[in-house]
N, C-alpha and C positions, 0 to 999 in steps of 0.2 A: 701663370699669367706672364705675358711678355712685358718687359720693362718699357714704358712709353718713351723713355729717353734714348732708347736704341742700344744696339750691341756695342757701340764704340764708347759709351759713357763709362768713365772710370770713377767708380764710387769711392775708392780709397782716396783719390785726389779731392773729391768733394768733401769727404770727412776730414781730411787734413786741413783744408781751408776753413772748415767750420770751427776747428779747434783754434786756429789763429783769430778768427772773428769773434770768438767768445770773449776775448780780452778787449776792453775799451777804456775810455776815460773814467768811467765809474767803477770798472773792475780791472784795474791794472795788475792785480795779483789774484790768482785763483788756486784753490787746492785741486787735487785730482778729482775728488768727489764733485766739486763745483763744476769743473770742466765736463765731466761725464753727464751731469744733470743738464747743463746748458746746451750740450750738443746731442742729447738724447742717445748717448752711447753707454755701453757697459763700462765699468771701471777698467776692466782689462784692455778694452779697445782704446779708451782714452789714454791709458798709460802708454800703450805702444806708440800712439801718435805723438804724445808729449816727449817721450824719450827720443823718437826719431827727429823731431824738430829741435830738441836740445843738441843732439849729435850734429845736426846741420848748422847750428849756430843761431837759430831763430828764436829759441826759448832758453831761459836760464831757470835754475831752481836752487833753493836753499835747503832742499831736502823735504820740505813740506809745501811751500808756496811756489807756484810757477809764474813767470812773467815773460813778456816779449823782450827781445833785445833790439837795438837799433838796426840790426841787419834786416829786419822786416821791411825797412824803408826801400831796400833794393827791389822789392816786389812791385812797388809803384813807380820807381824811378824810370823804368823803361818807358812807361806811358807818358809821364810828365816831361821827360827829356825830348819826346817827339811831339809834344803839344806846343805849338807856337803861340797859342792864345795868351797864356799867362805872361810871357815875356813882352808881348805886344801891349797887353792891357795894363801892365804895371805902371808905366809912367802916366797913363791917363787916370788911373785910380789915385795916384799921388796928387795929380793936379786937381782932381775933383775933391778930394779930402781937404786939400789946402783951401779950396774955394768955399766950401760949405761947412768945414770943421765937423764933419760926421764920418763915421767909419764906412768904408766901401769894400765890396767883395765881388768876385766873379765866381759863378758855379756852373756846373753842367748837370744834366739829368742822368741818373744811373738807376734804372728800374723805377722804383717808387720813391726814391730819395734824390735830394740834391747833394752834390759833393763840391766842396769849396776847392777851387784850383788857384785862386789868387785872392789876396786880402791886404788892405792897408787900414789898420785900426787907428782910432784917435784915443779913446779910453774904453775900458772894459765896462760894458753896459748889460752884459748877460751873466748869469750864474755859471754858464758853461763856457770854458775858454774855446774860442774858435781859431782854427788854424787850417792850413792847406790839408785836405783830406777829411775834414769834419763833415759829417753827414747829418741831415735833418729830413724828416718826412716832407715831401713836396707839397702836400695839401695844406700845410700850416705855414708856408713861407711865401713871401712875395716873389722870390726868384722861382720857386716851384710853380707858382701860378702862371707866370709868363712862359716858362718852359713847357708846361702842360698845354698851354694855349697854342704853342707852336707845333704840337704833335700832329701827325696825320690823323684824320678823323677816326679811322679804324683803331689806331693805337690808343687814342684818347678814350674811346668807348670801352676798350678792354681794360684800361686802367680804372675807369669809373665803375665798371662792373665788379672789379676785384677789391677796390679800396674800402677800408673800414676806418673812417676817420675817428681818431681818439680825441676827446675834449682835453687838450693839454692845458687850457685855461678856460675860465668861464666864457671867453670871447671866441673860442675856436669854432669855425664852421665844422659841424660834426655830422653832416649827412651828405651823401653823394649828390643829391639833387641841389642842395645849397652850394656845394662845391662847383657843380657844373655852371651855375649862375655866375659865380665869381670868375671862373675860367673864361666864360664867354665875355664877361665884362673886360677882363684883361686883354683879350684878343681885340675887342672893338676899340678900346681906347689907347691901346699900345703900351700900357704899363699896368702895374698892379700894386695896390696898397694893402698891407696886412697890419691890422691894428691890434696888438697885444694878443695875437692868436697862438704864437709859438711860446712866448713868455710874457707874463704881465709886466707892464712898464716899458715894453719895447715896440716901437713902430718901425716898419720897414717898407720901402718902396723900391720897385724893381722894373727894369726895362729889358726887353730881349736884345740879344746881339745876333745879327744875321750874317750868314756867309754871302759870297758873291752871287750865289744862286737864289738868295732870298730865304733860305732855310734858317730856322732858329737853332743856333748851335750852343748858345750859352745865355746867361743872364747876368746883368750888372745891378747891384743894389746899393742903397744908402740906408743905414740903420741909425735910429735916434731914440733917445730915452723919451718916453711920452711926457715926462715932467718938463722937458726942455722946450716943448712947443705946445701951445694952448689947445690945439685940436688937430684932427686929421686934415682939416682944411689948410692949416699952416704948412703941413708937409707937402700938400699939392702945390701950394703957392711958392714955397721956398726951395723945395728939393726936386720936384719933377722936371722943371725946365733944364737945370744943369745936368741932371741925370740923363735925360734924353740926348742932350748935346754931347755928353761924354760917350754914350753908347754909339752915337753916329761917328764920332772920331775914331773909336776902336774899329768899327766896321770899315772905315775908309782905309785903315792901316793894314787890314787883313789881306794877305796874299791869296791868290787863287788856290783852292784846295786846302786851305789852312783848317786846323781843328784845335 
């Protein structure tokens, strides 16, 4: 059978990247067997990739456990260094955080996930530490909802046909139909509120950031502990107006063709 990915597809590169992606915040160290299992490779294949990455300086080993080295940051630096958005957004995030005393972030859509590209925290309100490069499923986040709402209709339909929402908390929207309703709501009102769907005790509200052509290129959010505000209505009253104002200021500062 012909490979649907085409004759130019380099499977060895795909598998090498899969080995790197096997490591994350919950799995900073892995054995050879664990890497093989996570990447669906034989132990022999996983060992070759790990040893190659070690030789290149992207992986280190104590003889049993493997872990990534800081050199993997080079892989994302080329993208981030050409991304004008974080540098432009940073002072606006700082001003917004100072105004409302809540953490603020900017993310972009990458496949089915959001990826953080800028962040100004106030205090840690999640069990997972968030930094530039952190990924979360788009369906369970306020930034994901506004980013999905900004997709071309065909792309959104493809996403909804493929997504299988997992109930991350008892509050998570966990069907594609319900998710469509929330995405439509975000598009109509121009912002999205997610109430304890990603993590219990966390509320987040997000607004889209548009480029000069009107396309949604990123999302800006504010995150707050549910215990700090009486209800979602308080988030709408206290956080949505300054959030929308900050998003508009970021858009005004974006140069033509920025990303």
